[in-house]
C-alpha positions in Angstrom: -14.9 -12.6 -6.4 -15.5 -10.6 -3.3 -17.4 -7.3 -3.5 -15.1 -4.2 -3.9 -15.9 -2.4 -0.7 -15.6 -5.3 1.8 -12.4 -6.5 0.0 -11.0 -3.0 0.2 -11.8 -2.8 3.9 -10.1 -6.1 4.5 -6.9 -4.9 2.8 -7.0 -1.6 4.7 -7.4 -3.4 8.0 -4.3 -5.5 7.2 -2.4 -2.4 6.1 -3.2 -0.8 9.5 -2.1 -3.9 11.3 1.2 -4.0 9.4 1.8 -0.3 10.1 1.3 -0.9 13.8 3.8 -3.7 13.6 6.2 -1.4 11.8 5.9 1.2 14.6 6.5 -1.5 17.3 9.5 -2.9 15.5 11.0 0.6 15.1 10.5 1.3 18.8 12.2 -1.9 19.6 15.1 -1.1 17.4 14.3 -3.8 14.9 14.7 -1.6 11.9 14.8 -4.2 9.2 11.4 -5.5 10.4 10.1 -2.0 10.6 11.1 -1.4 7.0 9.5 -4.7 5.9 6.2 -4.0 7.7 6.2 -0.4 6.4 6.5 -1.6 2.8 3.8 -4.2 3.3 1.5 -1.6 4.8 2.0 0.7 1.9 1.4 -2.1 -0.6 -1.8 -3.1 1.1 -3.1 0.4 1.5 -2.6 1.1 -2.2 -4.3 -2.2 -3.0 -7.3 -1.3 -0.8 -7.6 1.9 -2.8 -7.5 0.1 -6.1 -10.1 -2.5 -4.9 -12.3 0.3 -3.7 -11.9 1.9 -7.1 -13.3 -1.2 -8.8 -10.3 -3.3 -9.6 -11.2 -6.9 -9.4 -7.8 -8.5 -9.3 -4.4 -7.1 -8.4 -1.3 -9.2 -8.8 1.2 -6.3 -8.6 3.7 -6.3 -5.6 5.8 -3.3 -6.7 5.1 -0.1 -4.8 6.1 1.9 -7.8 3.7 0.0 -10.1 0.9 0.2 -7.5 1.4 3.9 -7.2 1.4 4.3 -10.9 -1.9 2.4 -11.1 -3.4 4.4 -8.3 -2.4 7.7 -10.0 -4.2 6.7 -13.1 -7.4 6.7 -11.1 -6.7 9.5 -8.6 -4.4 12.4 -9.4 -3.6 12.9 -5.7 -1.3 9.8 -6.0 0.9 11.4 -8.6 3.3 12.7 -5.9 4.3 9.1 -5.3 5.5 8.9 -8.9 7.4 12.1 -8.5 9.1 10.8 -5.3 10.1 7.7 -7.3 12.1 9.8 -9.7 14.2 11.1 -6.9 14.8 7.7 -5.3 15.6 5.6 -8.4 
């Protein structure tokens, strides 16, 4: 298993790349791709946080579940759970 910090950095770099792709897609009017890359970026950023926090394996792909897991570690993520209540 990889070390937590290098693994977290790798996930964060991928999240940043996906976010850039989302912005480019939106600028080009490819909104379905922008939405897809945005969701991927959010997933990967949350996974980066969880790996940095010491998680060794993450098999979750649901943003809601990732946010719930992150909020158990850091209370600042609780706002994501509140937003979920208004969306679902």
